[in-house]
N, C-alpha and C positions, 0 to 999 in steps of 0.2 A: 811186251806189249802192255800187260797189266800194270808193271811198274811204272811206265810212263804215264798211264792214265791216272795212277794214284798221285804222281807228282803234279799233274795238271789239275787235280781236284782241289778246290779252295778249302782251306781249313776253316771249320765253323767257329773255332775258337780264336782265329787270328785277330789280334788287336784287343783281346779281352784280358790280357795279362795285367795284373795290378801289383804294385809294390806291397811287400810284406806288412808295412805299417798300415796300408790301406785296408788290407784284409782284417787286421786287428781292430781298427776302428769300426769297420762294418760289422764285425763279430760282436763288439761291445754294444753297438746300437741295436742289433738284433736281440741280444740278450735282454737289454733294457726294455725293449718293446714287449717281449714275451713276459718278463716279470710284471710290467705295468698291467698287461692284460689279466694276469692272475690276481693282481692286487685289486684292480677295479671290480672284477667279479667277487672277490672276497668282500669288498666293502659293501656291495649291493646286497650279498647274502647275509651279511652281518646285521643288516637293517631289515631285510625281508626275504625270507620268512624268519630269519634269525637263528643263531647256533642252537638255542634249545629246541626249537621246532625241527631243525634238521636232524638233531639226534633222536627225537621222538619218531621221526619218519624212518630213520635207519633201524630203530629198534622195534618197529611195528611188526614185523614177521615173528619176532620172538615173544613180544608181549601178547600177541593174539593167541599164542599156544600155552601161556601160563594160566594158572588158576585164576578165577575172578578176583580182582583186587590186588593181585600180585604186582610188584615193581622191581626194577632193577636197583641195585644199591651201589654206593660209592664208599669203598674202604680207605681212600686217600682223601686227605683234607681238601686238596686243591683239584681233585678230579672233576667235580661238577662244573668247574670253570675251564679246565684244560681240554678235556675230552671233546666238548662240543666245538671248541675253536679248531681242534685237529680235524674234526669232521667237516667243518666249514672250509678249511683250507683245502682238504681233499676234493670236496665238491667244486670249489673254485677252480682248481687244477683240471679237473675233468671237463668242466664247462668251457674253459679257455684253451683246451688242448688243440683245437683246430688253429687257433691263432699262433700258439707255440709251435706247432708243426709247420705252419706256413712261413714263419720266420726262419726256421732251419732249412726249408726248402728254398727260400728266396736267397739264402746265403750260398748254398751249394750249386744252385742251378746254372749260374753263369759259367761254372767250369765243366759242364756236362754237354756231351754231343746230343744231338736231337734223338738218336736211338737210345741213348742212356736215359734221357728225360722220359721216354716212353715207358721205360722200366721203372725208374725210381718214383715218379709221381703217383701212378696207380698203386704201387706197394705201400707208399706212406698213407694214402687215403684209405686203402682196404685194411691195412694193419689197424689203423685208428678205429674204423667202424667195427672190425671184428673184436678188438679189445672191449669196446664199450658194449657190444652185444653179449660178450661173455660176462660182464659185470651185471648187465640187466637181466640176463638169464639166471645168474645166481641169486639175485635179489628177489625177483618176482616169482621164480618157480622153485629153486633149490631150498632156499631158507625155510619157506613155509612147510615143505614136505620133511625136511631134516628135523626141524624143531617139533613138529607134530609127532614124528617117529620117536624122538628122544623123550618126549613127555609122556608118551604112551607106556613107557617102561619105568617111569618114576613111581616109587612106592608111594602110598597115600600118606605115610608118616614123614615124607620129606617135603618141606616148604622151599620151592625153587625160588632163589633170589640171586640171579647172576650179578657179578660185579661189572660195572660200566666199562672199566679199562680192559678187562678180560674179553668182554664182548666186542669191543672195538678191535682188539688184537685178532680175535677169531674172524671178524668180518673182513679186515684188511687182508688176512691170509687167504680166505676163500675168494675174495674179489681178485687178488693177484693170480691165484691158481687158475680160475675159470678164465680170466682175461688172457693169460698166457696160453692156456689150452686151445682157445679159440684162434690163436696165431699159427696153428698147424698148417693150414694152407699156405701161408706166407713162407714158412720154412721150406715146404715142399717145392714151391715155385722157384725159390732162390736157389736151391740145391740143384734143381733141374736146369734152370736158366744158366747157371755157371758151369754147367757140364760135369758137375761133381757126381751126379747120379742121373742115370738114363731113366726115361719114362718106363721102359721095360723092367728095370731093376725096382723101380717104385712099385709097380704092380706085383712083382714077385715077392716084395717085402711086406705085402699087404697082410697076410697071416700073422707075421711076427709083430707087426705094428699093433695089431689087436691085443696081443699079450702085453706089449710095452704100455699100451693105454690103460689096461686094468691094473698093472703094477703101479703106475704113476698115480692113478685114482686112489688105490689102497694106501699109498704113502702120504698124500697131501690133503686128503679129505678125512673127516671124522670116521670112526669105525663103524659105520653103518651101510647097509647095502644101497639104500636110496641115494645118497650123496656120491657114492662110488659109480653107481650106474649112470647117474646124471652127468658125471664128468667123463667117463670112459666112452659112453655111446656117442655123444656129440664129437669127441676126438676122432673116432673111427669114421663117422660120416664127413667130417671136415678134411680127413686125409683123402677121401675119395674125391671131394671137392678140390683139393689142391692138385691132384693128378690131372683132372680135367682142366683146371686153370693154367697148369704148367704148360700144357699143349698150346693153349692160345697165346700165352706170353712168349714162348719160344718162337711161335710163328710171327707175331707182330713186333717184336722188339729186336730183330736182327740188325746187325751193323750193315751199312751199305755194301761193304765188300763181300759179306756172306750172301746178300741178296743177289749180287751180280754173279757170284759163283754158282748159286742155285740156278740162276737163269741160264748160265752158260752150260751147266750140266744137263 
């Protein structure tokens, strides 16, 4: 009986098949639009506020904790030119990220069923928001506390003058670490939705995850207590958020067959 009803149900993707060449053409167009979005934002930022001002903004949390009159130094001849451009490109990509992700979504959406769209689109949006929140949390809270803690241990005979390339490398590493750490709810939701791990097992793994979070924080952050706590504690809280979100996703993104089976049960 159920097999006959499945055969009678119209296929949502019927008639949406496209030749392979058409897919390549559309992929090319989507990539061009994404690159153009980043390029346009890069051009705007290059004029206002400008690469130099963007670097000053990025370096502000460190400069605020240095002794009065101290500045960052450049040990490479072309660093004063290359480093601000890298920061401008990074800022342009982050600002244009919604457009880039929309192009990716528009490319794959025609090949998804309605229940799959209910799963993928919220995950794309929420993962973007969480990554940006992780970067913002690192910049506005963690950097100030970490640099203040480090400078408090610096002897009076040492004149702090960090290199701009080393600082950029440190900032990108921290941004990447906190951005990925804030993706914990997405990982939990995906694992639960794909039936790889049950909600009950996720709850039972809670105490082990706390240990894992502190180990990860100790490895990817500087060797100070403040930055390690600033990464580990949000990871633990986001793990709990992921368990709660997984329940909602499993409930609202079921396939039609699963919903009919639940109703029959």
